[in-house]
C-alpha positions, 0 to 999 in steps of 0.5 A, spaced: 263 950 724 263 944 730 257 944 734 258 946 741 263 941 745 259 935 748 258 933 755 263 927 756 264 924 762 271 922 765 272 915 763 276 913 770 271 916 775 265 918 771 264 926 772 263 931 767 270 933 763 271 941 761 275 943 756 281 947 759 282 954 758 288 952 753 283 948 749 288 943 749 286 938 754 279 935 757 280 935 765 275 933 770 273 935 778 279 929 780 284 932 775 284 926 770 286 929 764 285 927 756 289 931 751 286 933 744 289 930 739 291 935 732 286 931 728 280 934 733 279 927 737 279 925 744 281 919 746 277 916 752 279 909 752 285 908 757 290 903 756 287 899 763 281 898 759 284 895 753 286 887 751 291 889 746 296 894 745 292 897 738 285 894 739 280 895 733 281 895 726 288 896 723 291 900 718 290 896 713 283 894 714 282 902 715 285 904 708 281 898 705 275 900 708 275 907 705 277 905 698 271 901 697 266 905 701 268 911 697 268 908 691 260 908 692 259 901 693 255 901 699 251 908 697 244 905 696 245 903 704 247 910 705 241 913 701 236 909 705 239 911 712 238 918 710 231 917 708 230 913 715 233 919 719 230 924 714 223 921 716 225 920 723 228 927 725 222 931 725 223 939 725 224 942 732 229 947 735 233 943 739 239 940 737 239 933 734 244 928 737 246 922 733 251 917 735 254 913 729 256 907 733 263 903 732 263 909 726 270 906 723 273 912 719 267 916 718 264 914 712 257 914 714 257 920 718 260 924 712 255 922 708 249 924 713 252 931 714 252 931 706 245 929 705 241 929 711 235 935 710 236 938 717 244 937 717 244 943 720 241 942 726 244 935 727 250 934 732 254 928 729 258 924 734 262 917 732 266 913 737 270 907 735 276 902 740 281 904 734 284 910 734 287 910 727 280 909 725 277 915 729 283 919 727 282 918 720 274 920 721 276 926 724 281 929 720 276 927 714 270 931 718 272 936 723 265 938 724 263 932 728 265 929 734 269 923 735 271 920 741 276 914 741 271 909 746 268 902 747 262 901 745 260 898 752 263 904 755 261 910 752 263 917 755 256 920 755 251 921 760 244 918 760 239 920 756 244 924 751 242 922 744 236 922 740 238 917 735 244 911 735 246 908 728 249 901 728 252 899 721 255 892 723 258 894 729 258 891 736 254 894 741 252 893 748 244 893 749 244 897 756 249 902 754 244 904 748 238 904 752 242 908 757 244 913 752 238 914 748 233 919 750 225 917 751 222 915 745 229 915 741 231 911 735 236 906 734 237 904 727 241 897 726 244 895 719 246 887 719 248 883 713 242 880 710 241 873 708 246 873 701 251 878 703 257 877 699 255 870 697 260 869 691 266 872 696 264 867 701 264 861 696 271 862 694 273 862 702 268 856 705 266 849 703 259 850 706 256 857 705 250 859 709 245 864 709 245 869 714 238 869 718 234 875 717 232 876 724 235 882 727 235 882 736 231 888 738 234 890 745 230 889 751 226 896 752 225 898 744 219 896 739 221 896 732 218 901 727 220 900 720 224 894 717 227 894 711 231 889 706 236 892 701 239 887 695 243 889 689 249 887 686 256 890 684 262 888 680 269 891 683 275 891 680 281 886 682 284 892 687 276 893 690 275 886 690 281 886 695 279 892 699 273 888 700 276 882 703 281 886 707 275 890 710 271 884 712 272 878 717 273 874 711 280 877 710 282 872 716 279 866 713 282 867 706 288 863 704 294 866 700 291 862 694 284 864 695 286 871 695 290 871 688 285 867 685 280 873 687 285 878 684 286 874 678 279 874 676 277 879 670 270 880 673 266 878 679 259 880 680 258 880 688 251 880 692 250 885 697 244 884 702 243 889 708 237 888 713 235 895 716 231 895 722 228 902 726 226 901 733 224 906 738 225 906 745 220 904 750 222 904 757 228 905 761 230 897 761 231 897 768 
């Protein structure tokens, strides 16, 4: 069963949205109306806010990401997120609201629902600007709340969430601060110094390490910091999916893609930086 419907705000006038009696539309006091998609998500990213016809990841990128992630290559990262959330989410009677910011097709949301100790108390939400990604996430996880919305203009009230999870996703520091409750947590994942090093060696002449520094938004203080590094050996199809789901796919020419596909084996380093921060002020 899905948790009670979230208190969305109208993206056009910022007034509360209510589910109408037919349960097919959300409508605000100014009569702006938004249809509920058959997959169970809500599109609150009006066309006038878009910079392209279909913003966000393409269908090819989303399919590639699902193929790669569901093969389990990033499961150690997902397990680490569960451990941090289990420690952070202390038992209490209230619903614990978590936003998977820029959730894509919802891999981490599904993992959290499956393995977090108190997932029954958790109200899981996800947003992305790619409608096709949100449709895929909602279809796979009907118990969660998914919405098409920009991370810089989210349709939730102030201090609505207990935690924001940000895995390789763009974000707006002021918006995160606004959304989180007092003493709420921000859990951020960024690439570690050696992330996908061997893949990058095929694409760039001068391969440079990512910085270990994670920028913490104003009004937050770090609580824990963790680095997770290990090696994977995806097959040819999985290597193609990995390339397509990353920004490297735009840089890899046909020759590079063919070379990567034809390799009998390639061991690739994955490297993640995780930091948990707590909200200490309003950031005003």
